[in-house]
C-alpha positions in Angstrom: 0.0 0.0 0.0 1.2 3.5 -0.8 1.0 4.9 2.7 1.8 8.5 1.7 -0.8 8.6 -1.0 -3.4 7.0 1.3 -2.6 9.5 4.0 -3.0 12.4 1.6 -6.3 11.1 0.3 -7.5 10.7 3.9 -6.5 14.2 4.9 -8.0 15.7 1.7 -11.4 13.9 2.4 -11.3 14.8 6.1 -10.6 18.4 5.3 -13.5 18.6 2.9 -15.8 17.2 5.6 -14.5 19.6 8.2 -14.9 22.6 5.9 -18.5 21.6 5.1 -19.6 20.9 8.7 -19.8 24.4 10.0 -22.0 25.5 7.1 -24.7 22.8 7.8 -25.6 24.1 11.3 -26.7 27.4 10.0 -29.3 25.9 7.5 -33.0 25.9 8.2 -34.3 22.8 9.9 -31.1 22.1 11.8 -31.0 22.6 15.6 -29.0 25.3 17.2 -27.5 25.7 20.7 -29.8 27.4 23.1 -28.4 28.8 26.4 -31.2 29.8 28.8 -28.8 32.3 30.4 -28.8 35.3 28.1 -25.9 36.9 29.8 -23.7 33.9 29.3 -24.7 33.7 25.7 -23.7 37.3 25.1 -20.4 36.8 26.9 -19.5 33.9 24.5 -20.3 36.1 21.5 -17.9 38.8 22.7 -14.9 36.5 22.8 -12.3 37.1 20.1 -12.8 34.9 17.1 -9.1 34.6 16.0 -7.4 31.5 17.2 -4.0 32.0 15.7 -3.8 28.5 14.2 -0.9 27.5 12.0 -1.7 25.0 9.2 0.8 23.4 6.8 -0.4 22.9 3.3 1.3 19.5 3.2 -1.2 18.4 5.8 -3.9 19.0 3.3 -2.3 17.0 0.6 0.1 19.4 -1.1 3.0 17.6 -2.8 5.4 20.4 -3.9 7.2 18.5 -6.7 6.7 21.3 -9.3 4.5 19.1 -11.5 1.5 18.0 -9.4 -1.2 20.7 -9.1 -1.5 21.6 -5.5 -4.3 24.2 -6.0 -7.0 22.2 -4.0 -4.7 21.5 -1.1 -3.5 25.1 -0.8 -7.1 26.5 -1.0 -8.4 24.0 1.6 -5.7 25.1 4.0 -6.6 28.8 3.5 -10.3 28.1 3.9 -9.8 26.0 6.9 -7.6 28.6 8.6 -10.3 31.2 8.0 -13.1 29.0 9.4 -11.1 28.4 12.5 -10.9 32.1 13.2 -7.6 33.0 11.4 -3.9 32.5 11.6 -1.1 31.4 9.3 -1.0 29.0 6.4 2.5 27.7 6.0 4.1 26.8 2.7 7.2 24.8 3.4 10.2 24.2 1.2 9.2 22.9 -2.2 7.9 24.0 -5.6 4.1 24.0 -5.6 2.4 24.2 -8.9 -1.0 26.0 -8.5 -3.8 27.6 -10.3 -5.6 30.7 -8.8 -6.0 30.6 -5.0 -8.0 33.0 -2.9 -6.7 34.6 0.3 -9.1 34.8 3.2 -9.8 37.3 6.1 -7.6 37.1 9.2 -5.3 34.7 7.3 -1.6 35.1 6.4 0.0 33.0 3.7 3.6 32.4 4.8 6.2 31.2 2.3 9.1 29.6 4.1 12.7 29.6 2.8 13.0 27.8 -0.6 9.2 27.6 -1.0 7.9 28.6 -4.4 4.4 29.0 -5.6 4.5 28.5 -9.4 1.6 29.5 -11.6 -0.1 26.7 -13.6 0.2 27.1 -17.4 -3.5 26.7 -18.2 -5.8 29.7 -18.5 -8.7 27.5 -17.2 -7.0 27.4 -13.8 -7.8 31.1 -13.4 -11.5 31.8 -13.0 -13.3 34.5 -14.9 -14.7 37.5 -13.1 -14.9 41.3 -13.2 -11.3 42.7 -13.0 -9.8 46.1 -13.6 -7.9 46.6 -16.8 -6.4 49.9 -17.8 -8.9 51.7 -15.6 -12.0 49.8 -16.7 -13.9 46.9 -15.1 -14.0 44.1 -17.7 -14.2 40.3 -17.7 -10.9 38.7 -17.1 -8.9 36.0 -15.3 -8.3 36.3 -11.6 -4.8 36.8 -10.3 -2.7 33.8 -9.4 -3.2 34.9 -5.8 -6.3 37.1 -5.3 -8.6 38.2 -2.5 -12.1 39.7 -2.5 -13.5 41.9 0.3 -11.1 40.5 2.9 -9.6 42.1 5.9 -6.4 41.4 7.8 -4.9 39.2 5.0 -1.6 39.0 3.1 1.5 37.1 2.2 4.9 36.9 4.0 8.2 35.6 2.9 11.0 34.7 2.5 9.8 32.4 -0.3 8.9 33.2 -3.9 5.8 33.6 -6.1 6.5 32.9 -9.8 3.8 33.5 -12.4 3.7 31.4 -15.5 5.4 33.5 -18.2 3.2 32.0 -21.0 0.1 33.6 -19.5 1.2 37.3 -19.7 0.1 39.7 -22.3 -2.8 42.0 -23.2 -6.4 41.2 -24.2 -7.1 41.3 -27.9 -10.4 41.4 -30.0 -9.9 37.7 -30.6 -9.1 37.0 -26.9 -10.8 39.8 -25.0 -10.4 38.4 -21.5 -7.8 40.1 -19.4 -4.8 37.9 -18.6 -4.2 37.0 -14.9 -2.2 39.4 -12.7 0.2 37.8 -10.3 -1.2 39.1 -6.9 -4.5 41.0 -6.9 -6.5 41.9 -3.7 -9.8 43.7 -4.5 -11.9 45.6 -2.0 -9.7 44.5 0.9 -8.7 46.3 4.2 -5.5 45.8 6.1 -3.4 44.0 3.6 0.3 43.0 4.1 2.8 41.8 1.5 6.2 41.4 3.1 9.6 39.8 2.6 9.1 37.6 -0.5 10.2 37.7 -4.1 7.9 37.8 -7.2 8.6 37.0 -10.8 6.3 37.5 -13.9 6.3 38.5 -17.5 4.1 40.8 -19.7 1.5 41.4 -17.0 1.1 43.3 -13.7 2.8 41.9 -10.6 0.9 43.3 -7.5 -2.4 45.0 -8.3 -4.4 46.2 -5.2 -7.7 47.6 -6.3 -10.3 49.4 -4.2 -8.2 48.5 -1.1 -7.4 50.4 2.1 -4.5 50.2 4.5 -2.0 48.3 2.2 1.6 47.7 3.4 4.1 46.4 0.9 7.6 45.9 2.4 10.9 44.4 1.5 9.9 42.7 -1.7 12.1 41.8 -4.6 10.0 42.1 -7.8 11.2 41.1 -11.3 8.7 41.6 -14.1 9.9 41.5 -17.6 8.5 42.7 -21.0 5.9 45.3 -22.0 2.9 45.6 -19.7 5.1 44.1 -17.0 4.4 46.6 -14.2 5.8 45.8 -10.8 3.1 47.4 -8.5 -0.1 49.0 -9.7 -1.9 51.0 -7.0 -5.5 51.3 -8.4 -8.1 53.4 -6.5 -6.7 52.6 -3.1 -6.3 54.6 0.1 -3.5 54.5 2.7 -0.8 52.6 0.9 2.8 52.2 2.3 5.6 50.8 0.1 9.0 50.5 1.7 12.3 48.8 1.1 11.4 47.2 -2.2 13.8 46.3 -5.1 11.9 46.5 -8.3 13.2 45.8 -11.9 10.5 45.7 -14.6 9.8 45.9 -18.2 7.1 48.6 -17.7 6.4 51.0 -14.8 8.1 49.8 -11.6 5.2 51.5 -9.7 2.1 52.9 -11.4 -0.5 54.9 -9.5 -4.0 54.9 -11.1 -7.7 55.5 -10.3 -9.7 54.5 -13.4 -10.5 55.9 -16.9 -13.3 57.8 -18.5 -16.9 58.4 -17.3 -17.1 55.0 -15.5 -14.3 55.9 -13.1 -15.3 59.6 -13.0 -18.8 58.6 -11.9 -17.5 56.1 -9.3 -14.8 58.6 -8.0 -12.8 56.0 -6.2 -9.8 58.2 -5.5 -6.2 56.9 -4.9 -4.9 58.8 -1.9 -2.3 58.8 0.8 0.4 56.7 -0.9 3.9 56.7 0.7 6.8 55.1 -1.1 10.2 55.1 0.7 13.6 53.5 0.5 13.1 51.7 -2.8 15.3 50.9 -5.8 13.8 51.1 -9.2 15.0 49.9 -12.7 12.8 49.9 -15.8 13.7 49.0 -19.4 10.5 50.0 -21.3 8.8 53.0 -19.7 9.1 54.9 -16.3 10.1 54.0 -12.8 7.3 55.7 -11.0 4.3 56.7 -13.1 1.3 58.6 -11.8 -1.5 58.0 -14.3 -2.5 57.9 -17.0 -5.7 56.5 -15.7 -6.7 59.3 -13.3 -10.4 59.7 -13.7 -11.1 58.9 -10.0 -8.6 61.4 -8.8 -5.1 61.0 -7.2 -4.0 62.9 -4.2 -1.3 62.9 -1.5 1.4 60.8 -3.0 4.9 60.9 -1.4 8.1 59.3 -2.8 11.2 59.7 -0.6 14.7 58.3 -0.2 14.6 56.2 -3.4 17.2 55.3 -6.1 16.2 55.3 -9.7 19.0 53.4 -11.5 17.5 52.8 -15.0 14.5 54.1 -17.0 13.7 53.7 -20.7 11.9 57.1 -20.7 11.7 59.3 -17.6 12.4 58.3 -14.0 9.2 60.1 -12.9 6.3 60.4 -15.3 3.1 62.2 -14.3 0.6 61.6 -17.0 -3.1 62.0 -18.0 -5.1 63.4 -20.9 -8.0 65.6 -21.8 -11.1 63.4 -21.3 -10.0 62.0 -17.9 -11.4 64.8 -15.7 -10.9 64.7 -11.9 -7.6 65.8 -10.3 -3.9 65.1 -9.5 -2.8 67.0 -6.4 -0.4 67.2 -3.5 2.5 65.2 -5.0 5.9 65.1 -3.3 9.2 63.6 -4.5 12.2 64.2 -2.1 15.7 62.8 -1.6 16.1 60.9 -4.9 19.1 59.6 -6.8 18.5 59.5 -10.6 20.8 57.8 -13.2 20.6 55.6 -16.2 17.6 57.3 -17.8 17.2 57.4 -21.6 14.8 60.4 -21.6 15.3 62.3 -18.3 14.3 62.9 -14.7 10.8 64.2 -14.9 8.0 64.6 -17.5 4.6 66.1 -16.9 2.1 65.3 -19.7 -1.6 66.0 -18.8 -2.6 66.4 -22.5 -2.2 63.2 -24.5 -1.0 60.3 -22.4 -2.8 57.0 -22.6 -5.6 55.7 -24.7 -8.8 57.8 -25.0 -11.8 56.2 -23.3 -14.9 55.2 -25.3 -16.8 57.5 -23.0 -14.5 60.4 -22.0 -15.3 63.2 -19.6 -16.4 66.0 -22.0 -15.6 69.7 -22.2 -13.5 71.7 -19.7 -14.6 69.3 -17.0 -12.6 66.6 -18.8 -9.3 68.5 -18.4 -7.7 67.2 -15.2 -7.1 69.7 -12.4 -3.5 69.6 -11.2 -2.1 71.2 -8.1 0.9 71.2 -5.9 3.7 69.2 -7.5 6.8 69.4 -5.3 10.3 68.1 -6.0 13.3 68.6 -3.8 16.8 67.3 -3.0 17.3 65.5 -6.4 20.7 64.2 -7.5 20.9 63.4 -11.2 23.7 61.8 -13.2 23.9 62.3 -17.0 20.1 62.6 -17.6 19.2 63.7 -21.1 16.5 66.1 -19.9 16.2 67.5 -16.4 12.5 68.4 -16.6 9.9 68.4 -19.4 6.9 70.1 -17.9 5.3 71.3 -21.1 2.3 69.0 -21.4 -0.1 71.2 -19.4 -3.3 72.7 -20.6 -3.6 76.6 -20.5 -7.2 76.4 -19.4 -6.3 74.3 -16.4 -2.7 75.3 -15.5 -0.7 73.6 -12.8 -1.1 75.6 -9.6 1.9 75.1 -7.4 5.2 73.7 -8.7 8.3 73.5 -6.5 11.8 72.4 -7.7 14.4 72.9 -5.1 18.0 71.7 -4.5 18.9 69.8 -7.7 22.5 68.8 -8.4 24.4 66.7 -10.9 24.6 66.6 -14.7 22.2 66.8 -17.6 22.2 67.4 -21.4 19.2 69.7 -21.4 17.6 71.8 -18.7 14.1 72.6 -17.6 11.1 73.4 -19.9 7.8 74.6 -18.3 4.5 75.8 -19.7 1.2 76.9 -18.1 2.2 77.0 -14.4 1.1 79.3 -11.6 3.0 79.7 -8.4 6.3 78.1 -9.6 9.1 78.1 -7.1 12.5 77.2 -8.5 15.8 77.5 -6.6 19.2 76.0 -6.0 19.5 74.3 -9.3 23.2 73.4 -9.6 23.7 71.2 -12.7 26.4 71.0 -15.3 26.9 69.6 -18.8 23.8 71.0 -20.4 23.6 72.8 -23.7 21.1 75.7 -24.4 19.3 77.5 -21.7 18.8 76.1 -18.2 15.2 77.2 -18.1 12.6 77.8 -20.8 9.0 78.9 -20.0 5.7 80.0 -21.5 2.8 81.3 -19.4 4.6 80.5 -16.1 4.5 82.8 -13.0 6.3 82.6 -9.7 9.8 82.8 -8.3 13.2 81.7 -9.6 12.3 82.4 -13.2 14.9 85.1 -13.8 16.9 84.6 -17.0 14.5 82.1 -18.5 13.9 82.1 -22.3 10.5 82.0 -24.0 9.5 78.7 -25.5 6.4 77.6 -27.6 3.1 76.6 -26.2 2.3 72.9 -26.5 -0.1 71.6 -29.2 -3.5 71.1 -27.6 -5.8 68.1 -28.1 -9.3 68.7 -29.6 -12.1 69.5 -27.2 -14.0 66.5 -26.1 -17.7 66.7 -27.1 -20.5 65.6 -24.9 -21.6 61.9 -24.8 -24.7 61.4 -26.9 -26.7 59.8 -25.5 -25.6 60.9 -22.0 -23.4 58.3 -20.2 -25.1 55.9 -17.8 -23.2 53.8 -15.3 -24.1 50.1 -16.1 
């Protein structure tokens, strides 16, 4: 008799029975416990539910040989932990092939040293549901690890999560379903991702959507190819990212809040995002991108004490377009080291970045409002352009732009248009040709000696939606 196989089958069957049992008692027709003493009954209800259990996925039948699908065993362990009041689900050393698994409330998935969760290669292992894609809710595949409306959940290292590289990519008219992200909590509160490494290709790595109180610490993220963002913060509040090493094909970190009238109507703002002590390298687009999906609004973003060591375009790219509406405001970048960029340190383009929505926000209301962009203590090394801040609409100028204490070398200086309350000082850079500062329709301090430059070409006015847009 194959003792190990028999034991695994027994544990799997037993676990299913245990999971089902608590559900039965709540059905009509089944008896329930009655305590004649109301005070005692209320006292029991007030006890804490969390038990702090620790469950090992191997006890639920996980094999970890890299070829046997362990999806059911991992999910049973997560479900069981949740039903017992919460705790930790342990993934020991091994390579566990898995389809999509769902995190649960009050449950932490802990990846031990040399533990790897490897994404299964079959799209059918990733259920279809509503997911966010480029700022719109569409049908698509769930993430390899996802969570819906959970609280107090997350993943801890030091193990690894490896998506299947064959599943990356973008939806097409022939295959319109969104491809699976790697890790995707939606509508969750108090989320922790800490201490593990992640690897994927041609699709987003970590994508919190509609979440609050998200902490992402000490991750190593490698995500190659176009569309391979590292972390996408999408309509979330109170996000803290610290100590991460991120090298990606696309944006290392993208901050978004939806696109077009759908997101403008929902107005799920991304706000209070703090990014500290991270290292960024990108080989297709930017290191930190704000936008271009900004129709729900973005405010209070702070990036401090970070190193930008490679960028295909600009290290920092703040982007949107006419037709997005809403706002981007109170943005702070401080104490940064910038090198290895192919385009420059900073670009601001609020005119034409990103695809236009099928139902854009019309008229002047569709021009994003932008306020209070602050940059200080920036050290640049051989950047082609220091600042390109020309993509700003004259009807909605940037109100409040600070650039203080910039040192290093650049090939070209600063270009700004349509800004009020600019404050520029202590710019000590060398190696540039042409003027250090070019402006058009800019007022404020530190502008002495600037030359006049041309206004940007403006996009066409967005007409009203006919018939009027309805959220559905």
